[in-house]
C-alpha positions in Angstrom: 297.9 -52.2 -138.7 297.5 -49.9 -135.3 296.2 -51.6 -132.4 295.6 -50.8 -128.8 294.6 -47.4 -127.3 297.1 -45.1 -128.1 295.6 -42.3 -129.7 297.6 -40.5 -132.8 296.7 -37.7 -134.9 295.1 -39.7 -138.3 295.9 -38.9 -141.7 298.1 -35.8 -141.5 300.4 -37.2 -144.2 301.0 -35.9 -147.9 297.5 -35.5 -149.5 296.8 -38.9 -151.4 296.1 -39.8 -154.6 292.8 -39.9 -156.0 289.9 -42.2 -156.3 290.6 -45.7 -157.5 289.4 -45.3 -161.6 288.3 -48.9 -161.3 286.4 -50.7 -158.6 284.8 -54.3 -158.2 282.0 -55.5 -155.5 281.8 -59.4 -154.8 278.1 -60.0 -153.9 275.1 -58.6 -155.6 273.2 -58.3 -152.7 271.1 -55.3 -151.2 274.1 -54.2 -149.7 276.7 -54.5 -152.6 274.5 -53.2 -155.0 274.0 -50.1 -152.9 278.1 -49.9 -152.1 278.6 -50.4 -156.2 276.1 -47.8 -156.6 278.2 -45.3 -154.4 281.6 -46.1 -156.0 280.2 -45.3 -159.4 280.1 -41.8 -158.3 283.7 -41.8 -158.9 284.9 -45.1 -160.4 284.0 -47.9 -163.1 282.3 -50.4 -161.6 282.2 -54.1 -161.9 279.5 -55.8 -160.0 279.8 -59.7 -159.3 277.1 -61.7 -158.7 276.5 -65.2 -158.4 272.7 -65.3 -160.1 272.3 -64.7 -163.8 268.8 -62.9 -163.2 270.5 -60.0 -161.3 272.9 -59.7 -164.1 269.9 -59.8 -166.7 268.1 -57.1 -164.8 270.9 -54.9 -164.3 271.6 -54.7 -168.3 268.2 -54.5 -169.3 266.5 -52.7 -166.4 269.5 -51.2 -165.0 268.3 -52.1 -161.5 268.6 -55.3 -159.4 265.1 -56.0 -159.1 265.7 -59.6 -156.6 267.6 -57.6 -154.0 267.1 -53.8 -154.4 264.0 -53.3 -156.3 262.7 -49.7 -157.6 265.9 -47.9 -157.9 268.0 -47.2 -161.0 271.8 -47.7 -161.1 274.7 -45.7 -162.2 275.7 -46.0 -166.3 279.4 -46.7 -165.1 278.2 -50.0 -163.1 278.2 -53.3 -165.0 277.3 -56.9 -163.9 278.8 -60.2 -164.6 278.6 -63.5 -163.4 282.4 -64.0 -164.7 284.2 -63.5 -161.3 287.6 -63.2 -163.2 286.7 -60.0 -164.4 287.2 -58.3 -161.4 291.1 -59.2 -162.3 291.6 -55.4 -163.4 290.0 -53.5 -160.7 292.1 -51.5 -158.1 290.4 -52.2 -155.7 287.7 -55.1 -154.5 284.9 -54.2 -152.1 283.6 -58.0 -150.7 280.1 -57.9 -149.8 280.1 -61.9 -148.9 278.0 -62.9 -145.5 280.6 -63.8 -142.6 280.1 -67.6 -143.0 281.0 -67.6 -147.0 283.8 -65.1 -146.5 286.6 -67.9 -146.6 285.6 -69.3 -150.0 284.6 -66.6 -151.4 288.6 -65.1 -150.7 289.8 -68.6 -151.6 288.1 -68.0 -155.2 289.9 -64.6 -155.6 292.8 -65.9 -154.1 294.4 -67.0 -158.0 292.6 -63.6 -159.2 294.2 -60.9 -157.6 297.3 -59.0 -157.8 299.3 -59.1 -155.1 298.8 -55.9 -152.6 295.6 -54.7 -154.1 292.9 -53.6 -151.3 290.5 -55.4 -150.0 287.6 -53.9 -148.5 285.6 -56.2 -146.0 282.2 -54.9 -146.3 280.2 -57.6 -143.8 280.2 -58.2 -140.4 280.4 -61.2 -137.9 282.9 -64.0 -136.8 283.9 -67.0 -138.5 281.9 -69.9 -136.8 284.6 -72.6 -136.9 287.4 -70.6 -136.5 286.4 -67.6 -134.2 288.0 -65.5 -136.3 287.3 -61.8 -137.0 286.6 -61.2 -140.9 290.1 -59.4 -140.7 291.8 -62.3 -139.4 290.4 -64.8 -141.9 291.4 -61.9 -144.9 295.0 -62.3 -143.5 295.1 -66.0 -143.3 293.4 -66.4 -147.0 295.2 -63.3 -148.7 298.1 -62.4 -147.2 299.4 -59.9 -149.5 296.6 -57.9 -150.0 296.2 -54.4 -148.7 293.5 -55.4 -145.7 290.5 -52.9 -145.4 287.3 -52.8 -143.5 284.5 -50.5 -144.2 281.4 -51.0 -141.9 279.0 -48.6 -139.3 275.1 -47.7 -139.0 274.0 -48.5 -142.7 270.7 -49.7 -144.4 271.3 -50.4 -147.8 268.4 -48.9 -148.8 269.1 -45.6 -147.1 272.6 -45.9 -148.9 271.3 -46.3 -152.2 268.7 -43.7 -151.7 271.5 -41.2 -150.9 270.2 -40.4 -147.0 272.7 -39.5 -145.3 274.8 -42.2 -143.9 277.9 -42.4 -141.8 280.6 -45.1 -141.6 283.9 -45.9 -141.0 286.7 -47.3 -143.4 289.7 -48.9 -141.2 292.8 -49.9 -143.3 296.4 -48.2 -143.6 296.4 -44.2 -144.1 297.2 -44.3 -147.5 294.5 -46.8 -148.7 292.1 -45.4 -146.5 292.5 -42.2 -147.8 292.4 -43.4 -151.4 289.1 -45.3 -150.5 287.5 -42.0 -148.9 287.9 -40.1 -152.4 286.4 -43.0 -153.9 283.4 -43.8 -151.9 282.7 -40.6 -149.9 279.4 -38.7 -151.0 277.4 -35.9 -149.8 274.8 -38.8 -148.7 277.7 -41.2 -147.9 280.2 -40.0 -145.4 283.4 -42.5 -144.2 285.4 -41.8 -141.4 288.9 -43.1 -141.4 290.7 -45.6 -139.3 293.6 -47.7 -139.0 292.3 -49.6 -135.9 290.9 -52.8 -138.3 290.3 -54.9 -134.8 287.9 -52.4 -133.5 286.1 -51.8 -136.5 285.8 -55.7 -137.2 284.5 -56.5 -133.5 282.1 -54.0 -133.4 280.1 -54.7 -136.6 280.4 -58.3 -135.4 278.9 -58.1 -132.3 276.5 -55.3 -132.2 274.3 -58.0 -134.1 274.4 -60.4 -131.0 273.6 -57.8 -129.2 270.8 -56.5 -131.4 269.0 -60.2 -130.9 269.3 -59.4 -127.1 267.6 -55.8 -127.5 265.0 -57.7 -129.7 264.2 -60.4 -127.2 263.5 -58.0 -124.5 261.4 -55.9 -126.6 259.4 -58.6 -127.9 259.1 -60.4 -123.8 257.6 -57.5 -123.1 260.3 -56.2 -120.5 260.0 -52.8 -120.9 262.3 -50.2 -122.3 263.8 -49.4 -119.1 264.9 -53.1 -119.7 265.7 -52.3 -123.1 268.1 -49.4 -122.3 270.0 -51.5 -119.7 270.6 -54.6 -122.0 271.7 -52.0 -124.8 274.1 -49.9 -122.3 275.5 -53.6 -120.4 276.3 -55.2 -124.0 278.4 -52.2 -124.8 280.1 -52.6 -121.7 280.5 -56.3 -122.8 282.1 -55.1 -126.2 284.4 -52.6 -124.2 285.6 -55.6 -122.4 286.6 -57.6 -124.9 287.8 -55.0 -127.3 290.3 -54.1 -124.9 291.7 -57.7 -124.6 292.1 -57.9 -128.2 293.9 -54.5 -128.7 291.1 -52.5 -130.4 291.0 -48.9 -129.4 288.5 -47.7 -127.0 287.4 -44.7 -128.9 286.7 -47.0 -132.1 284.2 -48.9 -130.2 283.0 -45.8 -129.0 282.2 -44.2 -132.5 280.1 -45.2 -135.6 281.3 -48.9 -136.5 280.8 -49.5 -132.5 278.3 -47.7 -130.4 277.0 -45.8 -133.5 276.0 -49.2 -135.3 274.9 -51.1 -131.7 272.6 -48.4 -131.6 270.6 -48.4 -135.1 270.5 -52.3 -135.2 269.6 -52.7 -131.2 266.6 -50.1 -131.9 265.1 -50.4 -135.3 262.5 -53.4 -136.5 264.3 -52.8 -140.1 267.4 -54.5 -138.4 267.3 -58.2 -139.5 268.7 -59.6 -135.8 266.5 -57.1 -133.7 263.6 -58.5 -135.9 265.1 -61.7 -135.0 265.0 -60.9 -131.2 261.8 -59.5 -131.4 260.3 -62.7 -132.9 262.0 -65.2 -130.5 260.7 -63.1 -127.2 257.4 -63.3 -128.6 257.4 -66.8 -128.4 257.8 -67.9 -131.9 260.2 -70.9 -132.1 263.6 -70.5 -133.6 263.3 -73.2 -136.3 260.0 -71.1 -137.3 261.9 -68.0 -136.8 265.0 -68.6 -139.1 262.8 -70.6 -141.6 263.8 -70.4 -145.2 262.9 -67.0 -147.0 263.4 -65.1 -144.1 266.2 -62.4 -144.1 269.6 -63.5 -142.7 270.1 -62.3 -139.4 274.3 -62.9 -139.2 274.0 -62.6 -135.2 272.6 -66.0 -135.1 275.9 -67.5 -136.3 278.2 -64.8 -134.7 276.9 -65.3 -131.1 278.3 -68.5 -130.5 281.6 -67.7 -132.1 281.5 -64.2 -130.1 281.4 -66.5 -126.8 283.7 -69.1 -128.0 286.5 -66.2 -128.7 285.8 -64.3 -125.8 286.3 -67.7 -123.7 289.3 -67.8 -125.2 290.6 -64.4 -123.9 289.4 -65.4 -120.8 286.4 -62.6 -121.2 282.9 -62.8 -119.4 280.2 -61.9 -121.8 276.6 -62.5 -119.9 274.6 -61.2 -122.5 276.2 -62.6 -125.3 276.4 -65.7 -124.1 272.2 -65.8 -122.8 271.7 -64.9 -126.8 273.6 -67.9 -127.3 271.7 -70.3 -125.2 268.3 -69.1 -126.2 269.6 -69.4 -129.9 270.9 -73.2 -129.2 267.9 -73.6 -127.2 269.0 -74.3 -124.2 267.3 -71.7 -122.6 263.9 -69.9 -123.1 263.9 -65.7 -123.1 262.3 -65.4 -119.6 265.0 -67.9 -118.6 267.7 -65.8 -119.8 266.6 -63.0 -118.5 265.7 -64.3 -115.2 269.6 -65.5 -115.2 270.9 -62.6 -116.1 268.8 -60.6 -113.0 270.3 -63.3 -110.7 274.0 -62.0 -111.4 275.7 -60.7 -108.1 275.3 -56.9 -107.8 278.5 -54.9 -108.4 279.7 -51.4 -109.1 279.6 -50.6 -112.9 
């Protein structure tokens, strides 16, 4: 893995092998189903689901009616509830949410062959440990080939074939084969070896999207929202430098690009959560059962804790974490940020 800020010309080696012949996707939510549909353009795909009704829906109607209704799925995609069926795949895409990733990887540990590419397709930081998802993967499956896919993308856009660009970070030969496996006219991966930068950008942007939504919901104005997004990105760059991420990674799709999408779109679960909180809805009601998961709610305290361990101050992320914990209201958080000393940018 290459971390740090030294730039090198990427992917100039020999022509890589072709796409992976078989791919497994672990997790049949909207995002997992969309990625499975993309992968089925070049590979035989097994989609693992916890829910028997999802498997039945795909087998009988070629549609994931529970999580991605109204979209027909390719014939090369099969669904199963048997996790052992992923054993024969040449590459694994894991879409489990960040706070459930460790348990899913634990379940995969006795099944997977050594050195198989495991592509993390979720965004977040593990709450208990403060580890980036790539670090969790390294702990649980140390012999796997680590990879991560992240960027500004909504599942339905991807499933519909609408133009989407993401970053895939992995060792050069692995990233190049994943590109051939997943690259489509409407789904354009860019390649990197900076696993730290891609993992951090995808995690932090969810927290800052909540902050942007809070500003919008509280009626603080578009200027305040622009300031929030830009200063959030400055925080991300500071922490990234301390962790060894490349600045150019964080300025790309998996950092700034994903932040722009998530922090400005009502379709974003994290922005929507912040918007609701900014309008004065209590947190318990805003996160009530049945509402879509906003991963940034769990990531915020983990991001702040990790930054403190690294000696990095993140005032906006800290404000979000304090609002989510109930220690501050949205207006109080804004007042605290505005009371900070003036300084050079």
